[in-house]
HTML snippet that shows the backbone in 3Dmol.js (N, CA, C, O; Angstrom):
<script src="https://3Dmol.org/build/3Dmol-min.js"></script>
<div id="view" style="width:600px;height:400px;position:relative"></div>
<script>
const pdb = `
ATOM      1  N   UNK A   1     -14.433  19.092   2.594  1.00  0.00           N
ATOM      2  CA  UNK A   1     -13.498  20.094   3.053  1.00  0.00           C
ATOM      3  C   UNK A   1     -13.208  21.126   1.971  1.00  0.00           C
ATOM      4  O   UNK A   1     -13.659  22.267   2.066  1.00  0.00           O
ATOM      5  N   UNK A   2     -12.462  20.737   0.949  1.00  0.00           N
ATOM      6  CA  UNK A   2     -12.095  21.687  -0.103  1.00  0.00           C
ATOM      7  C   UNK A   2     -13.020  21.565  -1.306  1.00  0.00           C
ATOM      8  O   UNK A   2     -12.921  22.353  -2.246  1.00  0.00           O
ATOM      9  N   UNK A   3     -13.908  20.593  -1.285  1.00  0.00           N
ATOM     10  CA  UNK A   3     -14.846  20.416  -2.376  1.00  0.00           C
ATOM     11  C   UNK A   3     -14.287  19.681  -3.583  1.00  0.00           C
ATOM     12  O   UNK A   3     -14.981  19.530  -4.589  1.00  0.00           O
ATOM     13  N   UNK A   4     -13.043  19.220  -3.500  1.00  0.00           N
ATOM     14  CA  UNK A   4     -12.429  18.497  -4.612  1.00  0.00           C
ATOM     15  C   UNK A   4     -12.524  17.004  -4.364  1.00  0.00           C
ATOM     16  O   UNK A   4     -12.400  16.537  -3.232  1.00  0.00           O
ATOM     17  N   UNK A   5     -12.745  16.264  -5.437  1.00  0.00           N
ATOM     18  CA  UNK A   5     -12.775  14.814  -5.363  1.00  0.00           C
ATOM     19  C   UNK A   5     -11.774  14.243  -6.340  1.00  0.00           C
ATOM     20  O   UNK A   5     -11.511  14.825  -7.392  1.00  0.00           O
ATOM     21  N   UNK A   6     -11.218  13.098  -5.984  1.00  0.00           N
ATOM     22  CA  UNK A   6     -10.265  12.431  -6.860  1.00  0.00           C
ATOM     23  C   UNK A   6     -10.488  10.943  -6.760  1.00  0.00           C
ATOM     24  O   UNK A   6     -10.773  10.419  -5.682  1.00  0.00           O
ATOM     25  N   UNK A   7     -10.362  10.273  -7.862  1.00  0.00           N
ATOM     26  CA  UNK A   7     -10.532   8.830  -7.884  1.00  0.00           C
ATOM     27  C   UNK A   7      -9.173   8.166  -8.053  1.00  0.00           C
ATOM     28  O   UNK A   7      -8.327   8.638  -8.813  1.00  0.00           O
ATOM     29  N   UNK A   8      -8.977   7.072  -7.339  1.00  0.00           N
ATOM     30  CA  UNK A   8      -7.732   6.324  -7.432  1.00  0.00           C
ATOM     31  C   UNK A   8      -8.062   4.846  -7.312  1.00  0.00           C
ATOM     32  O   UNK A   8      -9.091   4.478  -6.745  1.00  0.00           O
ATOM     33  N   UNK A   9      -7.202   4.012  -7.836  1.00  0.00           N
ATOM     34  CA  UNK A   9      -7.435   2.580  -7.752  1.00  0.00           C
ATOM     35  C   UNK A   9      -6.143   1.852  -7.406  1.00  0.00           C
ATOM     36  O   UNK A   9      -5.045   2.332  -7.689  1.00  0.00           O
ATOM     37  N   UNK A  10      -6.295   0.700  -6.795  1.00  0.00           N
ATOM     38  CA  UNK A  10      -5.144  -0.154  -6.504  1.00  0.00           C
ATOM     39  C   UNK A  10      -5.255  -1.455  -7.281  1.00  0.00           C
ATOM     40  O   UNK A  10      -4.555  -2.425  -6.989  1.00  0.00           O
ATOM     41  N   UNK A  11      -6.140  -1.469  -8.273  1.00  0.00           N
ATOM     42  CA  UNK A  11      -6.417  -2.700  -9.014  1.00  0.00           C
ATOM     43  C   UNK A  11      -5.476  -2.956 -10.178  1.00  0.00           C
ATOM     44  O   UNK A  11      -5.406  -4.091 -10.650  1.00  0.00           O
ATOM     45  N   UNK A  12      -4.756  -1.968 -10.660  1.00  0.00           N
ATOM     46  CA  UNK A  12      -3.913  -2.118 -11.842  1.00  0.00           C
ATOM     47  C   UNK A  12      -2.611  -2.829 -11.462  1.00  0.00           C
ATOM     48  O   UNK A  12      -1.712  -2.217 -10.885  1.00  0.00           O
ATOM     49  N   UNK A  13      -2.516  -4.107 -11.785  1.00  0.00           N
ATOM     50  CA  UNK A  13      -1.329  -4.871 -11.400  1.00  0.00           C
ATOM     51  C   UNK A  13      -0.099  -4.474 -12.217  1.00  0.00           C
ATOM     52  O   UNK A  13       1.021  -4.827 -11.849  1.00  0.00           O
ATOM     53  N   UNK A  14      -0.289  -3.746 -13.318  1.00  0.00           N
ATOM     54  CA  UNK A  14       0.849  -3.290 -14.112  1.00  0.00           C
ATOM     55  C   UNK A  14       1.524  -2.082 -13.488  1.00  0.00           C
ATOM     56  O   UNK A  14       2.666  -1.767 -13.823  1.00  0.00           O
ATOM     57  N   UNK A  15       0.831  -1.403 -12.585  1.00  0.00           N
ATOM     58  CA  UNK A  15       1.374  -0.210 -11.951  1.00  0.00           C
ATOM     59  C   UNK A  15       1.189  -0.334 -10.447  1.00  0.00           C
ATOM     60  O   UNK A  15       0.170   0.094  -9.907  1.00  0.00           O
ATOM     61  N   UNK A  16       2.163  -0.913  -9.775  1.00  0.00           N
ATOM     62  CA  UNK A  16       2.066  -1.151  -8.342  1.00  0.00           C
ATOM     63  C   UNK A  16       2.639  -0.007  -7.506  1.00  0.00           C
ATOM     64  O   UNK A  16       2.802  -0.161  -6.296  1.00  0.00           O
ATOM     65  N   UNK A  17       2.944   1.127  -8.118  1.00  0.00           N
ATOM     66  CA  UNK A  17       3.600   2.204  -7.374  1.00  0.00           C
ATOM     67  C   UNK A  17       2.771   2.688  -6.184  1.00  0.00           C
ATOM     68  O   UNK A  17       3.323   2.920  -5.109  1.00  0.00           O
ATOM     69  N   UNK A  18       1.467   2.843  -6.355  1.00  0.00           N
ATOM     70  CA  UNK A  18       0.616   3.267  -5.241  1.00  0.00           C
ATOM     71  C   UNK A  18       0.648   2.222  -4.147  1.00  0.00           C
ATOM     72  O   UNK A  18       0.773   2.551  -2.967  1.00  0.00           O
ATOM     73  N   UNK A  19       0.536   0.966  -4.535  1.00  0.00           N
ATOM     74  CA  UNK A  19       0.567  -0.107  -3.546  1.00  0.00           C
ATOM     75  C   UNK A  19       1.921  -0.178  -2.854  1.00  0.00           C
ATOM     76  O   UNK A  19       1.984  -0.332  -1.634  1.00  0.00           O
ATOM     77  N   UNK A  20       3.016  -0.067  -3.627  1.00  0.00           N
ATOM     78  CA  UNK A  20       4.359  -0.122  -3.032  1.00  0.00           C
ATOM     79  C   UNK A  20       4.560   1.014  -2.052  1.00  0.00           C
ATOM     80  O   UNK A  20       5.133   0.813  -0.980  1.00  0.00           O
ATOM     81  N   UNK A  21       4.097   2.205  -2.402  1.00  0.00           N
ATOM     82  CA  UNK A  21       4.240   3.353  -1.508  1.00  0.00           C
ATOM     83  C   UNK A  21       3.418   3.164  -0.239  1.00  0.00           C
ATOM     84  O   UNK A  21       3.859   3.514   0.855  1.00  0.00           O
ATOM     85  N   UNK A  22       2.228   2.611  -0.394  1.00  0.00           N
ATOM     86  CA  UNK A  22       1.376   2.355   0.764  1.00  0.00           C
ATOM     87  C   UNK A  22       2.005   1.329   1.691  1.00  0.00           C
ATOM     88  O   UNK A  22       2.032   1.518   2.908  1.00  0.00           O
ATOM     89  N   UNK A  23       2.507   0.249   1.122  1.00  0.00           N
ATOM     90  CA  UNK A  23       3.141  -0.795   1.930  1.00  0.00           C
ATOM     91  C   UNK A  23       4.397  -0.246   2.600  1.00  0.00           C
ATOM     92  O   UNK A  23       4.657  -0.541   3.766  1.00  0.00           O
ATOM     93  N   UNK A  24       5.168   0.542   1.878  1.00  0.00           N
ATOM     94  CA  UNK A  24       6.375   1.142   2.454  1.00  0.00           C
ATOM     95  C   UNK A  24       6.026   2.027   3.654  1.00  0.00           C
ATOM     96  O   UNK A  24       6.688   1.968   4.690  1.00  0.00           O
ATOM     97  N   UNK A  25       4.994   2.838   3.506  1.00  0.00           N
ATOM     98  CA  UNK A  25       4.549   3.689   4.612  1.00  0.00           C
ATOM     99  C   UNK A  25       4.040   2.889   5.785  1.00  0.00           C
ATOM    100  O   UNK A  25       4.272   3.248   6.939  1.00  0.00           O
ATOM    101  N   UNK A  26       3.348   1.807   5.493  1.00  0.00           N
ATOM    102  CA  UNK A  26       2.825   0.941   6.549  1.00  0.00           C
ATOM    103  C   UNK A  26       3.967   0.322   7.343  1.00  0.00           C
ATOM    104  O   UNK A  26       3.940   0.298   8.574  1.00  0.00           O
ATOM    105  N   UNK A  27       4.965  -0.175   6.632  1.00  0.00           N
ATOM    106  CA  UNK A  27       6.139  -0.748   7.293  1.00  0.00           C
ATOM    107  C   UNK A  27       6.869   0.328   8.095  1.00  0.00           C
ATOM    108  O   UNK A  27       7.340   0.079   9.205  1.00  0.00           O
ATOM    109  N   UNK A  28       6.955   1.514   7.523  1.00  0.00           N
ATOM    110  CA  UNK A  28       7.680   2.622   8.166  1.00  0.00           C
ATOM    111  C   UNK A  28       7.112   3.028   9.516  1.00  0.00           C
ATOM    112  O   UNK A  28       7.851   3.485  10.388  1.00  0.00           O
ATOM    113  N   UNK A  29       5.805   2.866   9.694  1.00  0.00           N
ATOM    114  CA  UNK A  29       5.201   3.236  10.975  1.00  0.00           C
ATOM    115  C   UNK A  29       5.060   2.038  11.904  1.00  0.00           C
ATOM    116  O   UNK A  29       4.462   2.137  12.976  1.00  0.00           O
ATOM    117  N   UNK A  30       5.621   0.893  11.479  1.00  0.00           N
ATOM    118  CA  UNK A  30       5.614  -0.293  12.330  1.00  0.00           C
ATOM    119  C   UNK A  30       4.312  -1.072  12.291  1.00  0.00           C
ATOM    120  O   UNK A  30       4.010  -1.826  13.216  1.00  0.00           O
ATOM    121  N   UNK A  31       3.545  -0.897  11.235  1.00  0.00           N
ATOM    122  CA  UNK A  31       2.275  -1.612  11.108  1.00  0.00           C
ATOM    123  C   UNK A  31       2.427  -2.723  10.076  1.00  0.00           C
ATOM    124  O   UNK A  31       3.511  -2.929   9.530  1.00  0.00           O
ATOM    125  N   UNK A  32       1.356  -3.425   9.819  1.00  0.00           N
ATOM    126  CA  UNK A  32       1.371  -4.502   8.848  1.00  0.00           C
ATOM    127  C   UNK A  32       0.060  -4.576   8.097  1.00  0.00           C
ATOM    128  O   UNK A  32      -0.723  -3.627   8.101  1.00  0.00           O
ATOM    129  N   UNK A  33      -0.174  -5.694   7.459  1.00  0.00           N
ATOM    130  CA  UNK A  33      -1.350  -5.877   6.604  1.00  0.00           C
ATOM    131  C   UNK A  33      -2.655  -5.640   7.376  1.00  0.00           C
ATOM    132  O   UNK A  33      -3.538  -4.933   6.890  1.00  0.00           O
ATOM    133  N   UNK A  34      -2.779  -6.213   8.550  1.00  0.00           N
ATOM    134  CA  UNK A  34      -4.027  -6.090   9.318  1.00  0.00           C
ATOM    135  C   UNK A  34      -4.335  -4.648   9.689  1.00  0.00           C
ATOM    136  O   UNK A  34      -5.480  -4.207   9.598  1.00  0.00           O
ATOM    137  N   UNK A  35      -3.308  -3.916  10.108  1.00  0.00           N
ATOM    138  CA  UNK A  35      -3.524  -2.520  10.477  1.00  0.00           C
ATOM    139  C   UNK A  35      -3.888  -1.678   9.262  1.00  0.00           C
ATOM    140  O   UNK A  35      -4.734  -0.788   9.348  1.00  0.00           O
ATOM    141  N   UNK A  36      -3.241  -1.963   8.119  1.00  0.00           N
ATOM    142  CA  UNK A  36      -3.573  -1.257   6.892  1.00  0.00           C
ATOM    143  C   UNK A  36      -5.007  -1.567   6.486  1.00  0.00           C
ATOM    144  O   UNK A  36      -5.740  -0.672   6.066  1.00  0.00           O
ATOM    145  N   UNK A  37      -5.410  -2.819   6.607  1.00  0.00           N
ATOM    146  CA  UNK A  37      -6.772  -3.218   6.292  1.00  0.00           C
ATOM    147  C   UNK A  37      -7.770  -2.461   7.164  1.00  0.00           C
ATOM    148  O   UNK A  37      -8.776  -1.961   6.661  1.00  0.00           O
ATOM    149  N   UNK A  38      -7.501  -2.375   8.456  1.00  0.00           N
ATOM    150  CA  UNK A  38      -8.383  -1.640   9.368  1.00  0.00           C
ATOM    151  C   UNK A  38      -8.475  -0.170   8.977  1.00  0.00           C
ATOM    152  O   UNK A  38      -9.561   0.410   8.973  1.00  0.00           O
ATOM    153  N   UNK A  39      -7.337   0.428   8.650  1.00  0.00           N
ATOM    154  CA  UNK A  39      -7.298   1.843   8.285  1.00  0.00           C
ATOM    155  C   UNK A  39      -8.091   2.101   7.012  1.00  0.00           C
ATOM    156  O   UNK A  39      -8.911   3.017   6.955  1.00  0.00           O
ATOM    157  N   UNK A  40      -7.836   1.275   5.976  1.00  0.00           N
ATOM    158  CA  UNK A  40      -8.544   1.456   4.697  1.00  0.00           C
ATOM    159  C   UNK A  40     -10.030   1.182   4.846  1.00  0.00           C
ATOM    160  O   UNK A  40     -10.843   1.831   4.188  1.00  0.00           O
ATOM    161  N   UNK A  41     -10.405   0.223   5.706  1.00  0.00           N
ATOM    162  CA  UNK A  41     -11.821  -0.047   5.944  1.00  0.00           C
ATOM    163  C   UNK A  41     -12.494   1.189   6.526  1.00  0.00           C
ATOM    164  O   UNK A  41     -13.609   1.538   6.140  1.00  0.00           O
ATOM    165  N   UNK A  42     -11.814   1.842   7.450  1.00  0.00           N
ATOM    166  CA  UNK A  42     -12.346   3.073   8.041  1.00  0.00           C
ATOM    167  C   UNK A  42     -12.519   4.191   7.028  1.00  0.00           C
ATOM    168  O   UNK A  42     -13.385   5.051   7.188  1.00  0.00           O
ATOM    169  N   UNK A  43     -11.699   4.182   5.989  1.00  0.00           N
ATOM    170  CA  UNK A  43     -11.790   5.200   4.935  1.00  0.00           C
ATOM    171  C   UNK A  43     -12.661   4.738   3.770  1.00  0.00           C
ATOM    172  O   UNK A  43     -12.826   5.469   2.794  1.00  0.00           O
ATOM    173  N   UNK A  44     -13.221   3.529   3.865  1.00  0.00           N
ATOM    174  CA  UNK A  44     -14.051   2.935   2.821  1.00  0.00           C
ATOM    175  C   UNK A  44     -13.291   2.813   1.500  1.00  0.00           C
ATOM    176  O   UNK A  44     -13.820   3.121   0.432  1.00  0.00           O
ATOM    177  N   UNK A  45     -12.026   2.352   1.596  1.00  0.00           N
ATOM    178  CA  UNK A  45     -11.181   2.109   0.426  1.00  0.00           C
ATOM    179  C   UNK A  45     -11.006   0.600   0.296  1.00  0.00           C
ATOM    180  O   UNK A  45     -10.663  -0.064   1.274  1.00  0.00           O
ATOM    181  N   UNK A  46     -11.238   0.044  -0.902  1.00  0.00           N
ATOM    182  CA  UNK A  46     -11.036  -1.405  -1.070  1.00  0.00           C
ATOM    183  C   UNK A  46      -9.581  -1.789  -0.765  1.00  0.00           C
ATOM    184  O   UNK A  46      -8.648  -1.106  -1.186  1.00  0.00           O
ATOM    185  N   UNK A  47      -9.407  -2.867  -0.043  1.00  0.00           N
ATOM    186  CA  UNK A  47      -8.089  -3.306   0.394  1.00  0.00           C
ATOM    187  C   UNK A  47      -7.422  -4.159  -0.673  1.00  0.00           C
ATOM    188  O   UNK A  47      -8.079  -4.921  -1.382  1.00  0.00           O
ATOM    189  N   UNK A  48      -6.095  -4.018  -0.775  1.00  0.00           N
ATOM    190  CA  UNK A  48      -5.327  -4.897  -1.648  1.00  0.00           C
ATOM    191  C   UNK A  48      -5.292  -6.283  -1.017  1.00  0.00           C
ATOM    192  O   UNK A  48      -5.495  -6.423   0.189  1.00  0.00           O
ATOM    193  N   UNK A  49      -5.040  -7.292  -1.816  1.00  0.00           N
ATOM    194  CA  UNK A  49      -4.985  -8.665  -1.297  1.00  0.00           C
ATOM    195  C   UNK A  49      -3.702  -8.868  -0.497  1.00  0.00           C
ATOM    196  O   UNK A  49      -2.741  -8.110  -0.632  1.00  0.00           O
ATOM    197  N   UNK A  50      -3.706  -9.899   0.332  1.00  0.00           N
ATOM    198  CA  UNK A  50      -2.493 -10.230   1.090  1.00  0.00           C
ATOM    199  C   UNK A  50      -1.350 -10.578   0.145  1.00  0.00           C
ATOM    200  O   UNK A  50      -0.191 -10.269   0.422  1.00  0.00           O
ATOM    201  N   UNK A  51      -1.682 -11.224  -0.978  1.00  0.00           N
ATOM    202  CA  UNK A  51      -0.657 -11.584  -1.960  1.00  0.00           C
ATOM    203  C   UNK A  51      -0.023 -10.322  -2.556  1.00  0.00           C
ATOM    204  O   UNK A  51       1.199 -10.245  -2.673  1.00  0.00           O
ATOM    205  N   UNK A  52      -0.833  -9.346  -2.927  1.00  0.00           N
ATOM    206  CA  UNK A  52      -0.304  -8.090  -3.472  1.00  0.00           C
ATOM    207  C   UNK A  52       0.521  -7.366  -2.421  1.00  0.00           C
ATOM    208  O   UNK A  52       1.572  -6.807  -2.736  1.00  0.00           O
ATOM    209  N   UNK A  53       0.056  -7.369  -1.173  1.00  0.00           N
ATOM    210  CA  UNK A  53       0.816  -6.757  -0.081  1.00  0.00           C
ATOM    211  C   UNK A  53       2.185  -7.415   0.042  1.00  0.00           C
ATOM    212  O   UNK A  53       3.199  -6.727   0.163  1.00  0.00           O
ATOM    213  N   UNK A  54       2.216  -8.747   0.011  1.00  0.00           N
ATOM    214  CA  UNK A  54       3.482  -9.481   0.139  1.00  0.00           C
ATOM    215  C   UNK A  54       4.420  -9.182  -1.025  1.00  0.00           C
ATOM    216  O   UNK A  54       5.623  -9.014  -0.826  1.00  0.00           O
ATOM    217  N   UNK A  55       3.873  -9.116  -2.245  1.00  0.00           N
ATOM    218  CA  UNK A  55       4.700  -8.791  -3.416  1.00  0.00           C
ATOM    219  C   UNK A  55       5.327  -7.407  -3.241  1.00  0.00           C
ATOM    220  O   UNK A  55       6.525  -7.228  -3.460  1.00  0.00           O
ATOM    221  N   UNK A  56       4.518  -6.443  -2.851  1.00  0.00           N
ATOM    222  CA  UNK A  56       5.028  -5.072  -2.664  1.00  0.00           C
ATOM    223  C   UNK A  56       6.043  -5.016  -1.526  1.00  0.00           C
ATOM    224  O   UNK A  56       7.056  -4.325  -1.628  1.00  0.00           O
ATOM    225  N   UNK A  57       5.772  -5.740  -0.448  1.00  0.00           N
ATOM    226  CA  UNK A  57       6.698  -5.768   0.683  1.00  0.00           C
ATOM    227  C   UNK A  57       8.048  -6.344   0.247  1.00  0.00           C
ATOM    228  O   UNK A  57       9.099  -5.806   0.594  1.00  0.00           O
ATOM    229  N   UNK A  58       8.012  -7.428  -0.506  1.00  0.00           N
ATOM    230  CA  UNK A  58       9.256  -8.047  -0.980  1.00  0.00           C
ATOM    231  C   UNK A  58      10.010  -7.116  -1.924  1.00  0.00           C
ATOM    232  O   UNK A  58      11.235  -7.024  -1.851  1.00  0.00           O
ATOM    233  N   UNK A  59       9.296  -6.427  -2.807  1.00  0.00           N
ATOM    234  CA  UNK A  59       9.941  -5.480  -3.716  1.00  0.00           C
ATOM    235  C   UNK A  59      10.579  -4.341  -2.932  1.00  0.00           C
ATOM    236  O   UNK A  59      11.694  -3.921  -3.242  1.00  0.00           O
ATOM    237  N   UNK A  60       9.884  -3.842  -1.924  1.00  0.00           N
ATOM    238  CA  UNK A  60      10.448  -2.769  -1.093  1.00  0.00           C
ATOM    239  C   UNK A  60      11.695  -3.240  -0.357  1.00  0.00           C
ATOM    240  O   UNK A  60      12.682  -2.509  -0.275  1.00  0.00           O
ATOM    241  N   UNK A  61      11.657  -4.459   0.180  1.00  0.00           N
ATOM    242  CA  UNK A  61      12.804  -4.994   0.903  1.00  0.00           C
ATOM    243  C   UNK A  61      13.989  -5.217  -0.033  1.00  0.00           C
ATOM    244  O   UNK A  61      15.132  -4.951   0.338  1.00  0.00           O
ATOM    245  N   UNK A  62      13.720  -5.706  -1.248  1.00  0.00           N
ATOM    246  CA  UNK A  62      14.791  -5.881  -2.232  1.00  0.00           C
ATOM    247  C   UNK A  62      15.419  -4.541  -2.597  1.00  0.00           C
ATOM    248  O   UNK A  62      16.639  -4.434  -2.715  1.00  0.00           O
ATOM    249  N   UNK A  63      14.587  -3.525  -2.774  1.00  0.00           N
ATOM    250  CA  UNK A  63      15.097  -2.183  -3.094  1.00  0.00           C
ATOM    251  C   UNK A  63      15.958  -1.641  -1.951  1.00  0.00           C
ATOM    252  O   UNK A  63      16.986  -1.006  -2.186  1.00  0.00           O
ATOM    253  N   UNK A  64      15.528  -1.896  -0.717  1.00  0.00           N
ATOM    254  CA  UNK A  64      16.286  -1.426   0.438  1.00  0.00           C
ATOM    255  C   UNK A  64      17.648  -2.127   0.518  1.00  0.00           C
ATOM    256  O   UNK A  64      18.655  -1.500   0.844  1.00  0.00           O
ATOM    257  N   UNK A  65      17.669  -3.420   0.220  1.00  0.00           N
ATOM    258  CA  UNK A  65      18.937  -4.174   0.246  1.00  0.00           C
ATOM    259  C   UNK A  65      19.898  -3.653  -0.818  1.00  0.00           C
ATOM    260  O   UNK A  65      21.106  -3.575  -0.593  1.00  0.00           O
ATOM    261  N   UNK A  66      19.352  -3.298  -1.973  1.00  0.00           N
ATOM    262  CA  UNK A  66      20.197  -2.783  -3.054  1.00  0.00           C
ATOM    263  C   UNK A  66      20.774  -1.411  -2.741  1.00  0.00           C
ATOM    264  O   UNK A  66      21.815  -1.037  -3.282  1.00  0.00           O
ATOM    265  N   UNK A  67      20.106  -0.656  -1.867  1.00  0.00           N
ATOM    266  CA  UNK A  67      20.618   0.663  -1.489  1.00  0.00           C
ATOM    267  C   UNK A  67      21.705   0.577  -0.435  1.00  0.00           C
ATOM    268  O   UNK A  67      22.538   1.474  -0.311  1.00  0.00           O
ATOM    269  N   UNK A  68      21.690  -0.520   0.329  1.00  0.00           N
ATOM    270  CA  UNK A  68      22.645  -0.655   1.438  1.00  0.00           C
ATOM    271  C   UNK A  68      24.031  -1.003   0.941  1.00  0.00           C
ATOM    272  O   UNK A  68      24.954  -1.153   1.741  1.00  0.00           O
TER     273      UNK A  68
END
`;
const viewer = $3Dmol.createViewer("view");
viewer.addModel(pdb, "pdb");
viewer.setStyle({}, {cartoon: {color: "spectrum"}});
viewer.zoomTo();
viewer.render();
</script>
């Protein structure tokens, strides 16, 4: 489209911000791990593990509770 390429990874366990944002967006649209997996497969993006998804989901839920 625009001719620009960018590389990104979800492998860095020290920086889960991309994963947390992805999981938050997935929850926000009413989807879950399986739907995210299907979507990323269609985009040829390696999927995060179920364990990483659960960690990010729990962190997002804890953050939401602290805001309430």
